[in-house]
C-alpha positions in Angstrom: 96.1 121.8 89.8 97.1 119.4 87.0 100.6 119.3 88.2 99.9 118.3 91.3 97.5 115.7 90.2 100.7 114.3 87.9 102.7 114.6 90.9 100.9 112.4 92.7 100.2 109.8 89.7 104.1 109.6 89.7 104.8 109.2 93.0 101.9 107.0 94.1 100.0 105.3 91.6 102.6 104.4 89.1 105.0 102.7 91.2 101.9 100.4 92.2 100.7 100.0 88.5 104.4 98.9 88.0 104.4 96.2 91.2 101.4 95.0 90.3 101.6 94.0 86.4 104.9 92.8 87.1 103.5 90.5 89.9 100.7 89.8 86.9 103.3 89.1 84.2 105.4 86.8 86.6 102.6 84.8 88.0 101.0 84.1 84.3 104.5 83.4 83.0 105.4 80.5 85.3 104.1 78.1 82.5 104.8 80.0 79.8 107.7 82.2 78.0 110.5 83.3 80.3 110.4 87.1 78.4 106.8 87.6 80.5 108.8 86.7 83.7 111.7 88.7 82.8 109.6 91.7 81.8 107.7 91.0 85.5 110.5 91.1 87.1 111.8 94.4 85.1 108.4 96.2 86.3 109.0 95.2 89.8 112.3 96.0 90.1 111.7 99.4 88.7 110.2 101.0 92.0 111.7 98.8 94.2 115.0 99.6 93.1 114.6 103.4 93.8 112.5 102.5 97.3 115.8 100.7 98.3 118.1 103.4 97.5 116.0 105.8 99.1 116.4 103.9 102.4 119.8 102.6 102.2 120.8 106.4 101.8 118.8 107.0 104.6 120.3 104.3 106.5 123.6 105.1 105.4 123.0 108.4 107.0 122.3 107.3 110.2 124.8 105.0 110.1 127.3 107.7 109.9 125.3 110.0 112.3 124.8 112.7 109.9 121.5 114.3 109.4 122.3 114.3 105.2 120.9 111.9 103.0 124.2 109.3 101.4 123.8 108.6 97.7 125.2 104.6 98.1 126.9 103.3 96.5 128.4 106.6 94.4 127.9 110.4 95.3 128.1 110.3 99.0 126.6 113.5 100.5 127.0 115.6 96.8 123.7 114.3 95.9 123.5 117.4 93.0 125.5 115.3 90.6 123.1 113.7 88.6 125.6 111.0 87.3 126.3 109.4 90.4 122.7 109.4 91.0 122.1 107.8 88.1 124.5 105.4 88.6 123.6 104.5 91.9 120.0 103.9 91.2 120.6 101.8 87.8 122.9 99.7 90.4 120.2 99.0 92.9 117.5 98.3 90.1 119.9 96.0 89.2 120.7 94.4 92.2 116.9 94.1 93.0 116.5 92.4 89.8 119.0 89.7 90.1 117.8 89.3 93.1 114.2 88.7 92.1 115.2 86.5 89.2 117.3 84.1 91.6 114.6 84.0 93.7 112.0 83.6 91.4 113.6 81.3 89.0 111.8 77.9 87.4 112.3 74.8 89.5 112.9 71.8 87.0 
């Protein structure tokens, strides 16, 4: 029972808490220091980057006409390679981070 609750927390609640905490930090840092803004962007980009990685893998498999998950940009169909999956997820998180940093930059 505890394992089920922990799994539900990690999959459903924790990403929402990270996104909400990141949004609060970004909004509060509009007039303050930049480290809070980047911390908020990091908190938001972690779950969003993983979600975008999953969506990109499903979309790539659909475009290729296959029914298997396709790890974008590394790994391909061999999703048993943890290094390729980890590198792909880190790239997607970084892309989301830099996209949000550009979109949420301070205007003079």
